[in-house]
C-alpha positions as CSV (number, residue, x, y, z in Angstrom):
1,P,11.9,16.2,-0.2
2,A,9.4,18.9,1.0
3,P,7.1,18.5,-2.0
4,I,7.2,14.7,-1.5
5,L,6.4,15.0,2.3
6,A,3.3,17.0,1.5
7,H,1.8,13.7,0.2
8,F,2.1,12.1,3.7
9,D,-0.2,12.4,6.7
10,E,1.5,13.6,9.9
11,A,0.4,10.3,11.5
12,F,2.1,8.3,8.7
13,T,3.9,5.1,9.7
14,M,6.0,2.7,7.6
15,M,6.8,-0.9,8.3
16,T,10.1,-1.6,6.5
17,P,11.0,-4.9,4.9
18,G,13.2,-5.6,8.0
19,G,10.3,-5.1,10.4
20,T,11.2,-1.7,11.7
21,I,8.3,0.7,12.2
22,L,9.2,4.3,11.2
23,P,6.9,7.1,12.4
24,F,6.5,10.2,10.2
25,A,9.2,12.2,12.0
26,Q,11.8,9.5,11.5
27,F,10.7,8.9,7.8
28,A,10.8,12.7,7.1
29,S,14.2,13.2,8.7
30,A,15.7,10.2,6.8
31,L,14.3,11.3,3.4
32,P,16.8,14.1,2.7
33,N,19.7,11.8,3.3
34,M,18.3,9.3,0.7
35,W,17.7,11.9,-1.9
36,G,20.0,11.4,-4.9
37,T,22.1,8.7,-3.3
38,R,21.3,6.1,-6.0
39,P,21.4,7.9,-9.4
40,G,20.1,5.5,-12.0
41,L,17.7,3.8,-9.7
42,V,14.6,2.8,-11.6
43,M,11.4,1.9,-9.7
44,T,8.4,0.3,-11.4
45,I,5.0,-0.2,-9.8
46,T,2.8,-3.1,-11.1
47,D,0.0,-5.3,-10.0
48,V,-1.9,-2.5,-8.2
49,V,-5.0,-3.9,-6.5
50,L,-7.7,-1.9,-4.7
51,R,-8.3,-3.9,-1.5
52,F,-10.8,-1.6,0.2
53,C,-12.3,1.8,-0.5
54,D,-14.8,4.1,1.2
55,S,-15.6,7.8,1.1
56,R,-12.4,8.7,3.0
57,S,-9.8,6.0,2.5
58,A,-8.4,3.4,0.2
59,L,-6.2,0.3,0.9
60,I,-4.1,-0.7,-2.0
61,S,-1.5,-3.3,-2.6
62,Y,1.2,-3.3,-5.4
63,R,4.4,-4.9,-6.5
64,E,7.5,-2.6,-6.7
65,H,10.5,-3.5,-8.8
66,Q,13.7,-1.6,-8.0
67,A,16.6,-1.8,-10.4
68,F,20.0,-0.3,-9.8
69,G,22.8,-1.3,-12.1
70,E,23.2,-5.1,-11.8
71,T,21.1,-5.2,-8.7
72,A,17.3,-5.7,-8.6
73,N,14.7,-6.6,-6.0
74,F,10.9,-6.8,-5.7
75,R,8.8,-5.6,-2.8
76,L,5.2,-6.4,-2.1
77,S,3.6,-3.4,-0.5
78,T,0.3,-2.4,1.1
79,A,-0.6,1.2,1.5
80,L,-3.4,3.1,3.3
81,L,-4.3,6.4,1.6
82,L,-6.6,9.0,3.1
83,D,-8.7,11.7,1.5
84,C,-8.2,14.8,3.6
85,P,-10.4,17.8,2.9
86,D,-7.5,20.2,3.4
87,R,-5.3,18.5,0.9
88,S,-5.6,18.5,-2.9
89,T,-4.6,14.8,-3.3
90,P,-4.9,11.7,-1.0
91,V,-2.2,11.3,1.6
92,W,-0.3,8.2,2.7
93,R,-1.2,7.1,6.3
94,H,0.6,3.7,6.4
95,L,2.9,1.7,4.2
96,H,4.0,-1.9,4.8
97,E,6.8,-3.3,2.6
98,T,7.9,-6.9,2.3
99,M,10.7,-8.2,0.2
100,E,9.5,-10.8,-2.3
101,A,11.2,-14.1,-2.0
């Protein structure tokens, strides 16, 4: 989980499909408990659209397909990524996920 968390800003927030807002600390503490809990999970990202971009940030949307055995779902997501001078790659500042009907 630590290498994954390096890609998130310390001010990161996530709006879950159920409407709960998770701050970075809560997201970071939950991640180790999720790691490896669904072997065989396949996630596919499609329909990536750049909604906004400037010299320091990008707002993207995408469709995420999660397949786990006989179960599958789709999420529509919007993410805000920041270019931070002290990081080698952009970091996630905000993620909003919505279940696709």
